[in-house]
C-alpha positions in Angstrom: 99.6 79.4 87.4 97.0 81.6 89.1 93.9 80.6 91.0 91.3 83.3 90.4 87.7 83.0 91.6 85.2 82.0 88.9 81.7 83.3 89.1 79.2 80.5 88.6 76.6 82.3 90.6 76.2 85.7 92.3 74.4 87.6 95.0 72.4 90.7 94.3 72.1 93.0 97.4 70.3 95.8 95.5 67.3 95.3 93.2 66.9 97.2 90.0 64.8 99.9 91.6 67.4 100.6 94.4 70.2 100.7 91.9 68.3 103.2 89.8 67.6 105.3 92.9 71.3 105.5 93.8 72.2 106.3 90.2 69.7 109.1 90.1 70.7 110.5 93.5 74.3 110.6 92.4 73.4 112.4 89.1 71.5 115.0 91.2 74.5 115.5 93.4 76.7 116.0 90.4 74.3 118.4 88.8 73.2 120.5 91.8 75.8 120.1 94.5 78.9 119.7 92.3 82.3 118.4 93.0 85.4 120.3 94.0 88.0 119.6 91.3 90.8 122.2 90.9 91.9 121.3 87.4 94.2 123.3 85.1 92.5 126.0 83.1 93.1 124.3 79.7 91.4 121.1 81.0 88.5 123.1 82.3 88.0 124.7 78.9 87.7 121.3 77.3 85.2 120.2 79.9 83.1 123.3 79.2 82.9 122.3 75.5 81.1 119.2 76.6 78.5 121.1 78.6 80.1 120.8 82.0 79.6 123.9 84.2 82.7 125.3 85.9 82.6 127.8 88.7 86.2 128.9 88.9 85.9 131.0 92.1 85.3 127.9 94.3 86.7 125.2 91.9 83.4 123.4 91.7 82.4 121.5 88.6 78.7 120.6 87.8 77.9 117.7 85.5 74.7 117.5 83.5 73.3 113.9 83.7 73.5 113.3 80.0 77.2 114.2 79.9 77.9 111.8 82.8 76.0 108.9 81.1 77.6 109.5 77.7 81.1 109.7 79.3 80.6 106.5 81.3 79.6 104.8 78.1 83.0 105.5 76.6 84.8 103.4 79.2 85.9 99.9 77.9 83.7 97.2 79.3 86.4 94.5 79.2 90.2 94.7 79.0 93.3 92.9 80.2 95.6 93.7 83.1 98.9 92.6 81.5 101.8 91.2 83.3 105.6 91.0 82.7 105.1 87.3 82.4 102.2 86.7 79.9 101.1 83.6 81.9 99.9 86.0 84.6 97.8 88.2 82.3 94.4 89.0 83.8 91.4 89.4 81.5 88.8 91.6 83.2 85.9 89.7 81.5 83.3 89.8 84.3 83.7 86.1 84.9 86.8 86.1 87.2 87.8 87.7 90.4 91.5 88.3 91.1 93.0 88.7 94.6 95.7 91.2 95.3 97.7 92.4 98.3 96.4 95.4 100.1 98.0 98.8 100.0 100.7 100.8 101.8 100.6 99.8 105.4 103.1 101.7 107.5 103.9 98.9 109.9 104.8 95.2 109.6 104.8 92.2 111.9 108.5 91.3 112.0 108.9 87.7 110.9 111.8 87.0 113.2 110.6 88.8 116.4 106.9 89.0 116.0 107.0 92.6 117.0 105.2 95.4 115.1 107.6 98.0 113.6 107.8 100.5 110.8 108.0 99.0 107.4 111.0 99.2 105.0 111.8 98.5 101.4 113.2 95.1 102.4 109.8 94.2 103.9 108.1 95.1 100.6 110.7 93.1 98.7 110.0 90.0 100.8 106.2 90.5 100.6 106.4 90.7 96.8 108.5 87.6 96.6 106.0 85.6 98.7 103.1 87.0 96.6 104.9 86.1 93.4 105.0 82.5 94.6 101.4 82.3 95.8 98.9 81.3 93.0 96.0 82.9 94.9 97.6 86.4 94.5 97.0 87.5 90.9 98.4 91.1 91.0 100.3 93.3 93.5 99.8 96.5 95.3 102.7 97.9 97.4 101.4 96.3 100.6 103.8 98.2 102.8 105.5 101.6 102.5 109.2 101.8 101.9 109.7 104.3 104.7 113.5 104.0 104.6 113.5 105.6 101.1 113.5 109.2 100.0 109.9 110.3 100.7 109.5 112.4 97.6 110.1 109.5 95.3 109.1 106.6 97.6 106.5 105.3 95.0 109.3 104.9 92.5 111.4 102.8 94.9 108.3 100.8 95.7 107.6 100.1 92.0 111.1 99.1 91.2 111.1 96.8 94.3 107.9 95.1 93.1 109.3 94.6 89.6 112.5 93.1 91.1 110.5 90.5 93.0 107.5 89.6 90.9 106.5 89.3 87.3 102.8 89.7 88.0 100.7 92.8 87.2 101.4 95.7 89.5 98.8 98.4 90.5 100.8 101.6 91.2 98.5 103.0 93.8 101.0 105.3 95.7 101.9 107.5 92.7 99.5 110.3 93.4 101.4 113.3 92.0 102.7 114.2 88.5 106.3 113.6 89.3 105.8 110.1 90.6 103.3 109.3 87.9 105.8 110.3 85.2 108.6 108.3 86.9 106.3 105.3 87.2 105.4 105.4 83.5 109.1 105.7 82.6 110.1 102.8 84.9 107.3 100.6 83.5 108.1 101.5 79.9 111.8 100.6 80.5 110.7 97.2 81.9 108.2 96.6 79.1 110.6 97.5 76.3 109.6 101.0 75.5 106.6 103.4 75.6 104.9 101.7 72.6 105.3 98.3 74.2 103.8 99.6 77.4 100.9 101.0 75.5 100.3 97.7 73.8 100.7 95.7 77.0 100.4 98.0 80.1 102.0 95.9 82.8 101.0 98.4 85.4 97.7 100.1 86.3 96.8 102.9 88.6 94.0 104.4 90.6 93.5 107.8 92.1 91.3 108.5 95.2 88.7 111.1 95.7 88.7 113.0 99.0 85.3 112.5 100.5 83.0 114.2 100.5 83.0 115.2 96.8 86.5 116.5 96.4 89.5 115.7 94.2 93.1 116.9 94.5 94.7 118.7 91.6 98.0 116.7 91.8 96.1 113.4 92.0 94.0 114.1 88.9 97.1 115.3 87.0 98.7 112.0 87.9 95.7 110.1 86.5 96.0 112.0 83.2 99.7 111.2 82.9 98.9 107.5 83.2 96.0 107.8 80.8 98.2 109.5 78.2 100.6 106.5 78.5 97.8 104.0 77.8 97.8 102.7 81.4 94.5 101.8 83.0 93.4 104.3 85.6 90.6 103.6 88.1 88.8 106.0 90.5 88.7 104.9 94.1 86.6 106.3 96.9 87.3 105.7 100.6 84.5 107.5 102.5 83.8 106.9 106.2 80.1 106.9 107.0 79.2 109.3 109.8 82.2 111.4 109.1 83.0 112.0 105.4 79.8 110.4 104.1 76.2 109.9 105.4 76.0 107.3 108.1 73.5 105.2 106.2 74.6 102.6 103.6 72.4 104.2 101.0 73.7 107.8 101.6 77.3 106.6 101.7 76.7 104.8 98.3 75.1 107.9 96.8 78.1 110.1 97.7 80.7 107.4 96.8 79.0 106.7 93.5 78.9 110.5 92.7 82.6 110.8 93.3 83.5 107.8 91.2 81.2 108.9 88.3 82.8 112.4 88.5 86.3 111.1 88.2 85.5 108.6 85.4 83.5 111.3 83.5 86.4 113.7 83.5 88.9 111.0 82.6 86.7 109.8 79.7 86.0 113.3 78.4 89.7 114.3 78.4 91.0 110.8 77.3 88.1 108.9 75.7 88.4 105.2 75.8 90.8 105.0 78.7 90.5 101.7 80.5 89.2 102.4 84.0 87.6 100.7 86.9 85.1 101.4 89.7 86.9 101.2 93.0 85.8 101.6 96.6 87.0 100.9 100.1 84.0 102.4 101.8 83.6 101.9 105.5 81.8 103.5 108.5 83.0 105.3 111.6 82.4 103.7 115.0 80.7 106.5 116.8 82.0 105.4 120.2 85.7 105.3 119.2 85.9 107.5 116.0 87.8 104.6 114.4 86.8 102.9 111.1 84.6 99.8 111.6 86.5 97.4 109.3 84.3 94.3 109.5 80.9 95.7 110.3 77.8 94.4 108.5 77.5 97.9 106.9 81.0 97.4 105.4 80.0 94.1 103.8 76.7 95.6 102.5 78.7 98.4 100.8 81.1 95.8 99.3 78.1 94.2 97.6 76.6 97.5 96.6 79.8 98.6 95.0 79.8 95.6 92.8 76.2 96.1 91.9 76.8 99.7 90.8 79.9 98.8 88.8 78.0 96.1 87.0 75.2 98.6 86.3 77.7 100.8 84.5 79.4 97.8 82.9 82.8 98.8 84.4 85.1 96.4 86.3 84.8 96.6 90.1 87.8 96.9 92.5 86.6 96.2 96.0 88.3 96.7 99.3 88.2 93.2 101.0 89.7 91.6 104.1 91.5 94.4 106.1 90.2 93.1 109.4 90.2 95.5 112.4 91.8 92.8 114.5 95.2 93.6 116.0 96.6 90.1 115.6 95.6 86.6 114.2 92.4 85.7 116.0 88.8 84.6 115.9 88.0 88.2 114.9 90.4 88.3 111.9 89.2 84.9 110.6 85.6 85.8 111.0 85.7 89.3 109.5 87.9 88.3 106.6 85.9 85.2 105.8 82.7 87.1 105.5 84.3 90.0 103.6 85.9 87.7 101.1 82.6 85.7 100.6 80.7 88.9 99.9 83.2 90.2 97.4 83.4 86.9 95.5 79.7 86.3 95.7 79.0 89.8 94.4 81.4 89.3 91.4 84.2 91.7 92.2 86.7 91.8 89.4 89.6 92.9 91.7 89.5 91.8 95.3 91.9 94.0 97.4 93.6 92.8 99.4 95.1 90.2 101.6 97.6 90.3 104.5 96.6 93.3 106.6 95.6 93.8 110.2 94.4 96.8 112.2 92.3 98.3 109.5 94.9 97.9 106.7 97.7 99.6 108.6 99.8 96.6 109.7 101.1 94.0 107.2 101.5 90.4 108.4 103.1 87.6 106.3 101.3 85.1 108.3 97.9 86.8 107.8 98.7 86.9 104.0 98.8 83.1 103.9 95.8 82.8 106.1 93.8 85.1 103.9 94.9 83.1 100.9 93.5 80.0 102.6 90.2 81.8 103.2 90.1 82.9 99.5 90.8 79.3 98.4 87.8 78.0 100.3 85.5 80.9 99.1 86.6 80.6 95.5 86.1 76.9 95.5 82.6 77.3 97.1 81.4 79.8 94.5 82.8 77.9 91.6 79.9 75.5 92.2 79.7 71.8 91.8 80.2 70.0 88.5 77.1 68.0 87.8 77.1 65.6 84.8 76.8 61.9 84.1 80.4 61.2 85.0 80.4 63.1 88.3 77.1 61.5 89.3 78.8 58.1 88.6 75.8 55.8 88.4 78.0 53.0 87.1 80.2 53.1 90.1 77.3 53.4 92.5 75.7 50.3 90.9 79.0 48.5 91.0 79.7 49.2 94.7 76.1 48.6 95.8 74.7 48.5 99.4 77.1 48.2 102.4 80.4 48.5 100.5 82.7 51.5 100.0 84.1 53.6 97.2 87.7 53.8 98.5 89.4 51.7 95.8 87.3 52.7 92.8 88.9 54.5 89.8 86.1 57.1 90.0 87.3 58.0 93.5 90.9 58.1 92.5 90.1 60.4 89.6 87.9 62.9 91.3 89.6 62.9 94.8 92.5 64.7 93.1 90.1 67.6 92.4 89.0 68.0 96.0 90.3 71.1 97.8 93.0 70.4 100.3 94.1 72.8 103.0 97.6 73.9 103.8 97.0 75.6 107.1 93.8 74.1 108.4 94.3 71.1 110.7 92.4 67.9 109.9 94.5 65.4 111.8 93.3 63.7 114.9 93.6 65.5 118.3 96.2 63.0 119.4 98.4 63.6 116.4 98.0 67.3 116.7 99.2 67.1 120.3 102.1 64.8 119.3 103.1 67.4 116.6 103.4 70.2 119.2 99.9 71.7 118.8 100.8 73.7 115.6 98.8 76.8 115.1 97.6 78.2 111.7 99.9 81.2 112.1 102.8 79.0 113.1 102.3 76.9 110.0 101.9 80.0 107.9 105.2 81.4 109.2 107.0 78.2 108.4 105.6 78.3 104.8 106.6 82.0 104.4 110.2 81.2 105.5 110.3 78.2 103.1 109.1 80.4 100.2 111.6 83.2 101.0 114.4 80.6 101.1 113.5 78.7 97.9 111.6 80.9 95.5 113.6 82.9 93.0 111.7 85.6 91.1 112.9 86.7 87.8 113.9 90.4 88.0 114.0 92.7 85.0 117.4 92.8 83.3 117.7 96.6 83.3 118.4 97.4 86.9 121.0 100.1 86.1 118.6 101.9 83.9 115.9 101.8 86.6 118.3 103.2 89.1 119.1 106.0 86.8 115.5 106.9 86.3 114.9 107.0 90.1 118.1 109.1 90.6 116.8 111.6 87.9 113.4 112.0 89.5 114.9 112.2 93.0 117.1 115.0 91.8 114.2 116.6 90.1 112.1 116.4 93.3 114.7 118.5 95.2 114.4 121.3 92.6 110.6 121.5 92.9 
């Protein structure tokens, strides 16, 4: 069972005039400034047939507004992110928000020592196992890098590790070159039961990132096309840093981000019409005093909301970078930043909320932080699902029965609806005296205990074709050496 957010009501940060201004500004950027996109010649020829202008000497592509708007219209409005276990299928219907892990941190807080160290494949396996158990996590990113694997095919080891430890949907976000894209498709097809089975029920999805400002990499786009050919959903993600790789204003940052996403989706839909895609962003700002990303500034939260607004404008699912506190450890800062970030993404109607468990600007994965982020998500999703108001929940009969001066403790109405109240797993509600008698447990301490319990008791169901997956990885590892 999964616990997604349900959108009973939403926040609008931009009004219709402001949305249209950003849209028109992005169209002007695409038409007059252009985007650096070094595609293969045969792909450029196809784009020219649609009216796209290509200047091959500097690899810039210029998009007429009509072409962009028509291409965006070809993208599916709703589709499903399928899982190996059909109970975990995720309909992107605009009514639900699904939480994931964050992506590819290179350090982990060691569960045993508490020290920060480089991440390994075993760390990823343990994180996936915990995420498979947690009902708040609906789909998985490779939250840490398998740095002890062959770098050239590291994404393939990561994908296999995720399949071995979870039967939820997997977003293959580290396969950013053709070799690893082909290998990922082959692994997923093997697990799904063949290429046709994968096309019918794509149990993986992918996204490719622009390089702000206004650039794409050839290998990254070729990887996107490989996934699209296989019927796998492919999103376009932008990660600008205001003041460095985008304007320092929220509006300017959004205009550039939006232009990049529109360019990527336009090319994708012109070359592979009808490809399921999504509108993704992890936009942030640069702290001009430190040159570090802000990760928790009000501007970050405003852009989270604006991202959702623009995605809704184009009727494309939104994938929004959430949580990823700048705090170095569990603290007031991490709780405050992640709570506000999560609230903004849920309130704005983000279809994919990415992702839980990271510290230090999404570079350090923490098992304890993962569980604390899930607790935050639980409170937020419960808040924004609203209150059920009907004759039964109002309970006039029981109010009249109890009358003045009595209590509702033993009433059947209380027994029935108390079971629907949200109950914490890490937050302390006991008396101060009991808390002291119990050794003054901290949220991170309770989270660690729960993680260890999950790792000791939860048994994911791995795919039954391990040997075939190893052969696929061996093949692509050998192929990578020859390139």
